[in-house]
C-alpha positions in Angstrom: 0.0 0.0 0.0 1.3 3.5 -0.8 1.7 6.3 1.6 -0.8 9.2 1.7 -0.3 12.8 2.8 -2.5 15.4 4.4 -1.2 19.0 4.3 -1.5 21.3 7.2 -1.3 25.1 6.9 -1.8 27.7 9.5 -5.6 28.1 10.0 -6.5 24.6 8.9 -9.9 23.1 10.0 -8.9 20.8 12.8 -11.9 18.4 12.6 -11.4 17.9 8.8 -7.7 17.1 9.1 -7.6 15.1 12.3 -10.6 13.0 11.5 -9.1 11.9 8.2 -5.8 11.0 9.9 -7.6 9.1 12.7 -9.9 7.1 10.3 -7.2 6.3 7.8 -4.9 5.0 10.6 -7.7 2.9 12.1 -8.0 1.4 8.6 -4.3 0.6 8.5 -3.5 3.1 5.9 -0.1 4.8 5.9 -0.8 8.6 6.2 1.5 11.3 7.2 0.7 14.8 8.3 2.8 17.4 6.4 3.4 21.0 7.6 3.8 23.4 4.7 5.6 25.8 7.0 9.2 25.8 8.1 8.5 24.0 11.4 6.4 21.0 12.3 4.0 22.8 14.7 0.9 24.1 12.9 -2.0 25.9 14.6 -5.5 25.4 13.3 -8.4 27.8 12.8 -9.7 27.2 16.3 -6.4 27.5 18.1 -5.4 23.8 18.3 -1.7 23.3 17.6 -0.6 20.0 16.3 2.8 18.6 15.5 3.0 17.3 11.9 4.9 14.2 11.1 7.1 15.9 8.5 7.6 19.3 6.9 7.0 19.5 3.1 10.8 19.7 2.5 11.4 16.4 4.4 8.7 14.4 2.6 9.1 12.1 -0.4 6.0 12.3 -2.5 7.2 10.0 -5.3 5.0 7.0 -4.5 2.0 8.7 -2.9 -1.5 7.4 -3.2 -3.6 10.3 -1.8 -2.8 14.0 -1.4 -5.4 15.4 1.0 -6.3 19.0 1.7 -8.4 20.0 4.7 -10.3 23.3 4.6 -10.6 26.0 7.1 -9.7 29.7 6.7 -7.2 30.9 6.3 -5.8 27.4 6.0 -7.1 26.8 2.5 -5.8 30.2 1.2 -2.4 29.4 2.9 -2.4 26.0 1.0 -3.2 27.8 -2.3 -0.4 30.3 -1.7 2.2 27.5 -1.4 3.8 27.2 -4.8 5.6 23.9 -4.1 2.3 22.2 -3.0 0.4 23.6 -6.0 3.1 22.3 -8.3 2.9 18.9 -6.6 -0.9 18.8 -7.0 -0.7 19.6 -10.7 1.7 16.7 -11.5 0.4 14.1 -9.0 -0.6 10.9 -10.8 -2.5 9.4 -7.8 -5.6 10.5 -6.1 -6.6 13.9 -4.5 -9.1 14.6 -1.7 -10.2 18.1 -0.6 -12.9 19.3 1.8 -14.6 22.5 2.7 -13.0 25.6 1.1 -10.1 23.7 -0.5 -11.9 22.4 -3.6 -12.7 26.0 -4.5 -9.7 27.8 -3.1 -6.9 25.4 -4.0 -8.0 22.8 -6.7 -10.3 24.9 -8.9 -7.8 27.6 -9.8 -5.3 24.8 -10.7 -7.7 23.5 -13.3 -8.1 20.2 -11.4 -11.9 20.2 -11.2 -12.8 21.0 -14.8 -15.6 18.8 -15.9 -15.6 16.9 -12.6 -18.5 16.5 -10.1 -17.6 18.0 -6.8 -18.9 19.5 -3.6 -17.5 22.2 -1.3 -18.4 24.6 1.5 -21.2 26.9 0.5 -19.8 30.2 -0.9 -16.8 28.6 -2.6 -19.0 26.9 -5.2 -18.9 29.9 -7.5 -15.1 29.6 -7.8 -15.5 25.9 -8.6 -18.1 26.6 -11.3 -15.9 29.4 -12.7 -13.2 26.8 -13.4 -15.6 24.3 -15.0 -16.6 22.1 -12.0 -20.1 20.4 -11.9 -21.4 21.2 -8.4 -23.3 18.6 -6.4 -25.2 19.5 -3.2 -24.1 16.5 -1.2 -21.9 16.0 1.9 -19.3 14.0 0.0 -18.7 13.4 -3.7 -16.5 10.4 -4.4 -15.0 9.7 -7.8 -12.3 7.2 -8.7 -9.4 9.6 -8.2 -11.1 12.7 -6.6 -13.0 12.9 -3.4 -14.5 16.2 -2.2 -16.4 17.1 1.0 -18.6 20.1 1.9 -17.4 20.8 5.4 -16.7 19.8 9.0 -19.9 17.7 9.5 -18.9 15.6 6.5 -15.4 14.9 7.9 -16.1 11.3 8.9 -18.0 10.4 5.7 -15.1 12.1 3.7 -12.5 10.0 5.5 -14.5 6.7 5.1 -14.9 7.5 1.4 -11.1 7.6 1.1 -10.9 4.3 3.0 -13.6 2.7 0.7 -11.7 3.9 -2.4 -8.4 2.4 -1.2 -9.4 -0.7 0.8 -12.9 -1.4 -0.3 -16.4 -0.9 1.1 -16.2 -3.8 3.6 -13.1 -2.2 5.3 -14.9 1.2 5.4 -18.0 -0.5 6.9 -15.8 -2.2 9.6 -14.0 1.0 10.5 -17.2 3.0 10.5 -19.1 0.4 12.5 -16.3 0.2 15.1 -16.7 4.0 15.5 -20.5 3.5 15.9 -21.3 5.1 12.6 -24.3 3.2 11.3 -25.5 4.3 7.9 -28.3 2.3 6.5 -26.0 1.5 3.6 -22.4 2.4 3.0 -23.5 4.5 0.0 -23.3 7.6 2.2 -21.5 9.5 -0.5 -22.1 9.9 -4.2 
């Protein structure tokens, strides 16, 4: 299994980032938190400081499966302002997941959503449409190589969609069930 990375910038949405890390690790996926700053400590939008596993400069992205972007403000704008991250996203041959503001603020201007069905936090959908995205009013939109989520309340569904994509529906069902998440079906995303 390949390694996945979630990128943390000052002002990131804590629930969106940490839920993804927690769920993917419960599923046995190899995920590393990456600070795009010079140090490993990153403070989220609500004042929670976390220590990332690696800084961007320390990481090797050559064999990555997922590149994951939490939202939050100004977290998403800080991600979008990082030239090295944007360059990586444009050449990445694997899968990308983004939630909340990040689909509109980071991915859309890079041309990565054109002609794709996506969701995002309300208010950032105009930017997605401007760059050719097809907007869906759903908590999570899961495609083969792109998963988007609309905000903090969708963080668990977003993370489980990543698990289902990588390890299959039964693993996502097991992880979600162990967390007492009981959807009537595992088709809780589109």
